[in-house]
C-alpha positions in Angstrom: -2.9 -26.4 -29.4 -3.2 -26.4 -33.2 -1.0 -23.9 -35.0 -3.9 -22.8 -37.0 -5.7 -22.0 -33.8 -2.9 -19.8 -32.7 -2.9 -17.9 -35.9 -6.6 -17.4 -35.6 -6.1 -16.1 -32.0 -3.5 -13.6 -33.2 -5.7 -12.4 -36.0 -8.6 -12.0 -33.5 -6.4 -10.0 -31.1 -5.1 -7.7 -33.8 -8.7 -7.2 -35.1 -10.2 -6.1 -31.8 -7.2 -3.9 -30.9 -7.7 -2.1 -34.2 -11.5 -1.7 -33.6 -11.0 -0.4 -30.1 -8.2 1.9 -31.1 -10.5 3.5 -33.7 -13.3 3.9 -31.3 -11.0 5.4 -28.6 -9.8 7.9 -31.2 -13.2 9.0 -31.5 -16.4 -34.1 -1.1 -15.2 -37.2 1.3 -15.7 -40.9 0.2 -13.6 -43.4 -1.6 -15.3 -42.7 -4.9 -14.2 -40.5 -7.9 -16.3 -37.5 -7.4 -16.5 -34.6 -9.3 3.5 -19.2 -5.9 5.2 -22.3 -6.4 8.1 -22.8 -3.9 7.8 -24.9 -0.8 9.2 -23.7 2.4 12.2 -25.0 4.2 10.3 -24.9 7.5 10.3 -28.1 9.5 6.7 -27.7 10.5 4.7 -30.8 9.6 1.2 -32.1 9.9 -0.1 -35.6 10.7 1.1 -37.5 7.6 -0.4 -40.0 5.3 2.8 -42.1 5.0 2.8 -45.9 4.8 4.9 -47.4 7.5 6.9 -49.5 5.0 7.6 -48.5 1.4 5.9 -50.6 -1.2 7.9 -52.3 -3.9 7.9 -49.4 -6.2 10.9 -48.6 -8.4 12.0 -46.9 -11.6 12.4 -43.4 -12.9 9.8 -40.7 -13.3 9.9 -37.1 -14.5 8.2 -34.2 -12.7 7.9 -30.8 -14.6 6.6 -27.6 -13.1 6.8 -23.8 -13.6 9.3 -22.0 -11.5 12.9 -20.6 -11.2 16.2 -22.0 -10.0 15.4 -21.5 -6.3 12.1 -23.3 -6.7 13.8 -26.2 -8.4 16.2 -26.4 -5.5 13.3 -26.5 -3.1 11.5 -29.2 -5.1 14.7 -31.3 -5.1 14.7 -31.1 -1.3 11.2 -32.5 -1.4 12.3 -35.3 -3.7 15.0 -36.2 -1.2 12.4 -36.6 1.4 10.3 -38.7 -0.9 13.3 -41.0 -1.6 13.6 -41.7 2.1 10.3 -43.5 1.8 10.8 -44.8 -1.8 14.6 -45.3 -2.3 14.1 -47.3 -5.5 12.3 -44.4 -7.3 14.4 -41.8 -9.1 12.5 -38.5 -9.7 13.9 -36.1 -12.2 12.6 -32.5 -11.8 12.6 -29.9 -14.5 11.5 -26.2 -14.1 10.5 -23.7 -16.8 9.1 -20.2 -16.7 5.3 -19.9 -16.9 4.9 -19.3 -20.7 7.5 -21.8 -21.7 6.1 -24.4 -19.4 2.7 -24.5 -21.0 3.9 -24.4 -24.6 6.3 -27.3 -23.8 3.6 -29.3 -22.0 1.2 -28.9 -24.9 3.9 -30.1 -27.4 5.1 -33.0 -25.3 1.6 -34.2 -24.5 0.5 -34.1 -28.1 3.6 -36.0 -29.1 3.2 -38.7 -26.4 6.3 -37.5 -24.6 4.8 -35.7 -21.6 6.5 -36.1 -18.2 5.1 -38.7 -15.9 3.9 -36.1 -13.4 3.5 -32.3 -13.8 2.1 -29.2 -12.1 -1.3 -27.9 -13.2 -3.1 -24.6 -12.9 -6.6 -25.8 -12.3 -8.3 -22.5 -13.1 -6.3 -21.8 -16.3 -5.3 -25.0 -18.1 -6.8 -28.1 -16.5 -9.8 -28.2 -18.9 -7.5 -28.1 -22.0 -5.4 -31.1 -21.0 -8.3 -33.0 -19.5 -10.4 -32.6 -22.7 -7.5 -34.0 -24.8 -7.3 -37.1 -22.5 -3.8 -36.4 -21.2 -4.7 -36.6 -17.5 -5.0 -39.8 -15.6 -8.1 -40.3 -13.4 -6.5 -40.1 -10.0 -9.9 -40.5 -8.4 -9.9 -44.1 -9.7 -6.4 -44.7 -8.3 -7.6 -43.3 -4.9 -10.5 -45.6 -4.9 -8.1 -48.6 -5.0 -5.7 -47.3 -2.4 -6.7 -47.6 1.3 -3.6 -45.6 2.4 -5.0 -42.4 0.9 -8.3 -40.5 1.0 -9.2 -37.7 -1.3 -11.9 -36.9 1.2 -9.4 -35.0 3.3 -9.4 -32.1 0.7 -11.7 -29.2 0.7 -14.6 -29.9 -1.7 -13.9 -26.6 -3.6 -10.4 -27.9 -4.3 -11.6 -31.2 -5.6 -14.1 -29.4 -7.8 -11.3 -27.4 -9.3 -9.3 -30.7 -9.9 -12.2 -32.4 -11.6 -13.4 -32.6 -15.3 -16.5 -34.3 -16.5 -17.0 -35.9 -13.1 -13.5 -37.4 -12.8 -10.8 -36.2 -10.4 -7.8 -35.7 -12.7 -5.4 -33.9 -10.3 -4.5 -33.7 -6.6 -4.4 -30.2 -5.1 -1.0 -29.1 -3.8 -2.5 -25.9 -2.4 -5.6 -23.8 -2.5 -5.6 -20.0 -2.4 -8.2 -17.2 -2.3 -8.1 -13.7 -3.5 -9.5 -11.2 -0.9 -9.2 -7.5 -0.4 -6.6 -5.7 1.7 -7.0 -2.3 3.3 -4.5 0.1 4.9 -5.5 0.3 8.5 -3.7 3.5 9.2 -5.1 5.4 6.2 -8.7 4.2 7.1 -8.1 5.5 10.7 -6.8 8.9 9.5 -9.8 9.3 7.3 -12.2 8.4 10.1 -13.6 5.4 8.2 -14.7 2.2 10.0 -13.0 -1.0 8.8 -14.8 -2.9 6.1 -17.3 -5.5 7.4 -19.4 -8.4 6.1 -22.2 -6.1 5.0 -20.0 -4.0 2.7 -21.3 -3.4 -0.8 -19.6 -2.0 -3.8 -21.2 1.3 -3.1 -19.6 1.2 0.4 -16.2 0.6 -1.2 -16.8 3.6 -3.5 -17.7 5.8 -0.6 -14.6 4.9 1.3 -12.4 5.3 -1.8 -13.7 8.8 -2.3 -12.7 9.8 1.2 -9.3 8.0 1.0 -8.3 9.6 -2.3 -6.2 12.7 -1.6 -4.5 15.4 -3.7 -1.2 17.1 -2.8 -3.0 19.6 -0.7 -4.8 17.0 1.4 -8.2 17.4 -0.2 -10.2 14.2 -0.7 -12.1 13.5 -3.9 -15.4 14.9 -2.5 -13.9 18.3 -1.8 -14.7 21.2 -4.2 -11.0 22.1 -4.0 -9.9 18.6 -5.1 -7.2 18.6 -7.8 -7.6 15.5 -9.9 -4.4 16.2 -11.7 -2.3 16.1 -8.6 -3.4 13.0 -6.7 -0.9 11.5 -4.2 -3.0 8.9 -2.6 -5.5 6.7 -4.3 -8.6 5.2 -2.7 -8.3 1.9 -4.5 -5.7 0.3 -6.8 -6.7 -0.2 -10.4 -7.7 -3.9 -10.6 -9.7 -3.8 -13.8 -7.4 -6.2 -15.7 -7.4 -8.8 -13.0 -10.2 -10.7 -14.7 -10.3 -14.0 -12.8 -9.2 -12.7 -9.4 -11.3 -9.5 -9.1 -13.4 -8.5 -12.1 -15.3 -11.7 -12.6 -16.1 -12.2 -8.9 -17.6 -8.6 -9.0 -19.6 -9.6 -12.1 -21.0 -12.7 -10.4 -22.0 -10.6 -7.4 -24.0 -8.4 -9.7 -25.6 -11.3 -11.5 -23.3 -11.3 -14.5 -20.1 -13.0 -15.6 -17.6 -12.7 -18.4 -18.5 -16.2 -19.7 -21.5 -18.5 -19.4 -21.2 -21.9 -17.7 -21.5 -23.5 -21.1 -18.6 -21.6 -22.6 -20.0 -18.6 -24.4 -19.3 -14.8 -24.0 -21.5 -13.1 -21.5 -20.1 -9.6 -21.9 -23.4 -7.9 -22.6 -25.3 -9.3 -19.5 -26.7 -6.5 -17.3 -24.5 -7.5 -14.3 -21.4 -7.7 -16.4 -21.9 -4.3 -18.1 -22.7 -2.8 -14.7 -19.5 -4.1 -13.2 -17.3 -3.0 -16.1 -18.9 0.5 -16.0 -18.3 0.6 -12.2 -14.6 0.0 -12.7 -14.5 2.5 -15.5 -16.2 5.1 -13.3 -13.7 4.6 -10.5 -11.1 6.0 -12.8 -12.8 8.5 -15.1 -15.8 9.7 -13.1 -14.8 9.5 -9.5 -11.0 9.8 -9.8 -10.4 7.3 -7.0 -8.4 4.8 -9.0 -5.4 5.4 -11.4 -5.5 5.0 -15.1 -3.0 3.2 -17.2 -0.7 6.1 -17.6 -0.3 6.3 -13.8 0.0 2.6 -13.2 2.2 1.9 -16.3 1.0 -1.7 -16.5 -0.9 -4.3 -14.6 -1.8 -3.7 -10.9 0.7 -6.4 -9.8 3.6 -5.0 -11.8 3.2 -1.6 -10.0 1.8 -2.4 -6.5 0.6 1.0 -5.3 -0.8 -0.6 -2.1 2.5 -2.0 -1.1 4.0 1.4 -1.6 1.4 3.1 0.6 0.0 5.0 -2.3 -3.4 3.1 -2.5 -5.7 2.4 0.5 -7.4 -0.7 -0.9 -6.3 -3.5 -3.2 -6.4 -7.2 -3.8 -4.5 -9.7 -1.7 -3.9 -13.2 -2.9 -3.3 -15.5 0.1 0.0 -16.7 -1.5 1.3 -13.1 -1.0 1.2 -13.4 2.7 4.9 -14.4 2.8 6.0 -11.3 0.8 3.4 -9.0 2.5 3.8 -10.0 6.1 6.9 -12.3 6.4 10.6 -11.6 6.8 12.6 -8.5 6.6 11.3 -7.5 3.1 7.6 -7.4 4.1 5.7 -4.4 2.9 5.8 -1.3 5.1 2.0 -1.1 5.4 -0.2 -1.9 8.3 -2.9 -3.9 6.6 -5.8 -6.2 7.2 -8.1 -8.1 4.9 -11.8 -8.3 4.0 -13.8 -10.4 1.6 -15.0 -8.9 -1.7 -18.1 -6.7 -1.3 -21.7 -7.9 -1.9 -23.3 -7.0 -5.2 -26.9 -6.7 -6.5 -27.5 -10.4 -5.8 -26.9 -9.8 -2.1 -24.0 -12.3 -2.4 -20.2 -12.0 -2.5 -17.8 -14.1 -4.4 -14.0 -14.6 -3.9 -11.7 -16.2 -6.5 -10.5 -19.6 -5.3 -7.5 -21.1 -7.1 -5.5 -24.3 -6.8 -2.2 -25.4 -8.1 -2.3 -29.2 -8.5 -0.2 -32.1 -9.6 -1.3 -34.5 -12.4 -0.2 -37.9 -13.8 0.2 -38.2 -17.5 -2.3 -40.7 -19.0 0.5 -42.3 -21.0 3.0 -42.8 -18.2 4.7 -46.2 -18.1 5.2 -46.2 -14.3 1.8 -45.5 -12.8 2.7 -46.9 -9.4 5.7 -44.6 -8.9 3.9 -41.6 -10.3 0.9 -42.2 -8.0 3.2 -42.5 -4.9 5.0 -39.3 -5.8 1.8 -37.4 -6.5 0.4 -38.5 -3.1 3.5 -37.4 -1.4 3.7 -33.9 -3.0 -0.1 -33.3 -2.4 -0.1 -35.0 1.1 -0.4 -33.5 4.5 3.3 -33.2 5.3 4.1 -31.1 2.3 0.9 -29.1 2.6 1.8 -28.2 6.2 5.2 -26.8 5.1 3.6 -24.7 2.4 0.9 -23.4 4.8 3.4 -22.5 7.4 5.5 -20.5 5.0 2.8 -18.1 3.8 3.5 -19.0 0.2 0.1 -20.7 -0.1 -2.8 -22.1 1.8 -3.7 -25.7 2.0 -6.4 -27.6 0.2 -6.8 -29.6 3.5 -9.0 -27.8 6.0 -7.2 -29.5 8.9 -3.9 -27.9 7.9 -5.4 -24.4 7.4 -7.2 -24.5 10.8 -4.0 -25.5 12.6 -0.7 -24.8 10.9 -1.8 -22.0 8.6 -3.5 -20.1 11.5 -0.6 -20.6 13.9 2.5 -20.4 11.8 1.8 -18.5 8.6 2.8 -14.8 8.6 0.0 -12.2 8.9 -2.5 -11.4 11.6 -5.0 -13.8 12.9 -7.8 -11.5 11.6 -6.5 -11.5 8.1 -6.0 -15.3 8.0 -9.5 -15.8 9.4 -10.9 -13.7 6.5 -9.0 -15.9 4.0 -10.4 -19.1 5.6 -14.0 -17.6 5.5 -13.6 -16.7 1.9 -13.5 -20.4 1.0 -17.2 -20.4 1.8 -18.0 -18.0 -1.1 -16.0 -19.4 -4.1 -16.5 -17.7 -7.4 -17.6 -20.2 -10.1 -15.0 -21.1 -12.7 -16.4 -22.1 -16.1 -14.7 -25.3 -17.6 -13.7 -23.6 -20.8 -11.0 -25.0 -23.0 -8.1 -22.5 -23.0 -9.6 -20.3 -20.3 -6.1 -19.4 -19.1 -5.2 -17.9 -22.5 -8.6 -16.3 -22.8 -8.5 -14.6 -19.4 -5.1 -13.2 -20.3 -6.3 -11.8 -23.6 -9.6 -10.4 -22.3 -8.1 -8.9 -19.1 -4.7 -7.7 -20.0 -5.4 -6.7 -23.6 -9.0 -5.7 -23.9 -10.3 -4.6 -20.5 -7.0 -2.9 -19.9 -7.7 -0.8 -23.0 -11.5 -0.4 -22.5 -11.4 0.5 -18.9 -7.9 1.9 -18.1 -7.1 3.8 -21.3 -10.4 5.1 -22.8 -12.1 8.0 -20.9 -15.4 7.2 -22.6 -17.3 4.0 -21.8 -18.6 2.7 -25.1 -21.3 -0.1 -25.5 -20.3 -0.6 -29.1 -16.8 -1.6 -27.9 -18.3 -4.2 -25.5 -20.5 -5.5 -28.3 -17.4 -6.0 -30.5 -15.6 -7.7 -27.5 -18.5 -10.1 -27.0 -18.3 -11.3 -30.6 -14.5 -11.5 -30.4 -14.6 -13.6 -27.2 -16.9 -16.1 -28.9 -14.4 -16.3 -31.8 -11.5 -16.8 -29.4 -13.3 -19.5 -27.5 -13.7 -21.4 -30.8 -10.1 -20.7 -31.8 -8.7 -22.0 -28.5 -10.4 -25.4 -28.7 -8.0 -28.2 -29.4 
């Protein structure tokens, strides 16, 4: 990213924060079609290994975001890879999320990027693809009879594509669904959410599930909104790509247009933002910023038993339902409700692995990428609960049988793949989502008791400025 662009972004951020503060004061053929740690489990799936290793040799680098424990797990994968390709040396490097992307930008621009590297398809793939840093792996697949991109879910391949070329292989594919506290629903006499649920149904349930210290729900005339001990729904208003935008799409809106412009003032977008604002300030069924103290995932009220409904990324199954440290909540899942369009949308995300266009060892890089994104490794991830697979065969077998969580919850997650939320191919959308969600919607919805259209109008203009500033 250009330094000038970063300066413009910072100026934009400061400008809008000042404005708001002032207002608040007042598919399957051999053609090129369009949480991080692997598990130690020994569960495997039918592999895509060659019976004999080809004559591939040399050293390649693999960079990814993660911590020391994840680096250790990756190195175990590399040892498995070396059993098949003993003449290839793979050097893995891990960085934290923020450092990883800044480093990858700098190295790519300087022609020093690692041979292979991890990629967030929904956040950063368009940026690196637009600059020509990602090799067309669809073309490599077309020349390799030992591998078939057609084994992946079409939604995963779409996320891994840019301008009609497949530029990454999916290591996993995850969905964001809703979770509900089974016991709290039963205590309130509310039927479990079903496929016909709308956003109004969610609101009605949240009103009955929100309780004050005296046990009054939010519909009671004796309800004390200043002494709430149980919330109907966690505050998810800053989770832009995982929750807010799927709601907007269900209502006929979106935060951005498909061609990369702001869509803040669209009727369906405004309605969705207002609904989230009303959950807090009108209906008192969702906490404001002062209660949460940050983003929803930094203070998970649902996991504490203090909120009856929240979001559930599929890669949280391990921490929510697996092992001794699983959350002390009896939960099940449901897809996001239907909106005015009569449709529902669920965020679908994929972590992928790419090959640097400038690598000097394409053969070794391609074999490593195929291994990391292949069936054996996908089976291990799916069994662990740290992620679902981009391969339907793995999800229908290993994920359903071995991953933690109930069969009902896992079936909801599989079904959610059929209703993927669109992801605009906007350059820098990862940075943009963070700024809009965590800085702006956080302030507009979670902190300001008054819903102001003039604030949204200012945001719409600023988003267009940010989109221009984030272009390489």
